[in-house]
C-alpha positions, -999 to +999 in steps of 0.1 A: +290-281-097+254-283-086+225-279-110+217-245-093+253-233-099+252-243-136+219-225-140+233-195-124+263-194-147+240-198-177+219-169-166+249-147-162+261-154-197+227-149-214+230-121-240+214-088-233+191-069-257+196-038-278+168-012-272+164+017-295+144+048-287+134+075-311+134+111-297+102+129-290+083+153-312+100+183-328+084+211-349+100+196-380+088+161-373+053+175-375+059+197-405+077+169-425+109+189-429+140+167-431+158+169-398+193+155-400+220+174-384+201+206-376+202+209-338+165+213-332+149+209-297+119+190-286+085+207-285+065+208-252+046+177-265+080+160-273+091+166-238+060+150-224+064+121-248+100+116-236+088+114-200+061+089-209+087+068-229+108+066-198+079+053-178+072+026-204+108+016-205+109+012-167+078-011-169+094-032-197+129-033-181+124-031-143+160-039-137+169-008-157+201-001-177+236+000-163+252+035-163+276+026-191+249+011-212+228+042-222+239+060-253+225+090-271+231+108-304+250+140-299+220+160-312+200+180-287+166+163-294+181+129-285+200+142-255+169+159-242+148+127-247+173+105-229+174+129-198+136+134-197+131+097-199+150+095-166+186+086-176+212+107-159+243+088-171+244+091-208+273+083-231+273+102-264+277+081-295+284+100-327+277+070-348+239+073-341+235+109-352+207+111-377+212+105-414+228+136-430+201+146-455+224+171-472+205+193-496+172+180-483+179+194-448+151+216-435+130+210-466+099+188-471+099+160-497+077+181-519+100+211-517+130+189-525+112+173-555+103+207-568+138+221-564+155+190-577+133+186-607+122+150-601+100+130-577+127+125-550+126+099-523+152+097-495+153+059-495+155+052-532+174+083-544+193+095-513+206+129-504+236+127-527+214+126-558+204+162-554+221+190-574+247+214-560+224+243-569+204+233-538+233+240-514+223+266-488+228+278-453+202+298-434+189+307-399+154+295-392+132+308-364+110+282-347+075+290-334+089+292-298+114+319-309+144+295-310+167+302-339+185+272-355+212+271-382+204+250-412+231+236-434+221+220-467+252+205-482+264+173-498+250+149-472+257+112-470+245+082-490+223+054-476+253+031-476+274+056-457+247+059-431+245+021-428+283+019-423+279+043-393+251+022-380+273-009-382+300+009-363+275+017-336+265-019-334+301-031-331+307-007-302+278-020-282+279-057-290+305-065-263+282-051-237+252-072-251+273-103-253+283-098-216+246-099-207+238-062-205+207-045-220+218-015-240+197+016-248+203+038-278+184+071-280+185+085-315+165+092-346+139+076-369+160+070-400+193+060-384+176+036-360+156+020-389+189+017-409+206+003-378+179-023-374+184-034-410+221-039-403+214-058-370+193-082-391+219-085-419+197-070-445+201-043-471+198-008-455+168+000-477+148-025-456+145+003-430+120+020-452+095-007-442+099-001-405+076+026-389+091+042-358+070+069-342+083+097-320+093+086-285+086+049-293+111+022-285+119-012-301+138-042-289+164-061-309+178-094-295+193-128-302+171-158-307+186-192-313+218-177-327+200-152-350+196-115-346+159-107-345+133-080-338+118-089-305+094-059-302+087-029-324+073+006-321+062+002-284 
């Protein structure tokens, strides 16, 4: 085989990259209320952020993403972001739904601490540390008039969320190994946890990774290691 042929085969088998995109702004991302499974929509600003994120992604990945390589959380804010960013063929991936914050859902950290009786932190204490007395269901009206149902229940531990993230990675690794770039559109905490699992670290490492609304990051392979190639772009 000619040198050109060998180079062509090598290029075809080069691993792709895993791109993670956080959804755009919501009312609760601004207020600091924990937004796990509540199906809250984007704000007008969040919609604009999603469009701008799509433009940045097209500049960074001019070849785009194949139709079967774009995945989004089942939650509305992620699905909206993916579509507004310009992706029409989206596969829903349940494993990248946001961390289930349980009894912290819809509440700020200060409110949770006051109700729970201790200085609570989602990373160090987790949702499952909160008392059953905080269980609640209610309807909350957003500033735009939208009414959302909020369920504050048992939630899931950090390790349980990490196991879901590992499952998501396992589902997309075959595409990456086949040379495809893969895009995941999801949420701040689950994507930070997923990144910790990509790197082979404890899930609490995600606490150290800032990921702003409608910002993307790139995970890849470098000399056999899983690495962060770019972050919070």
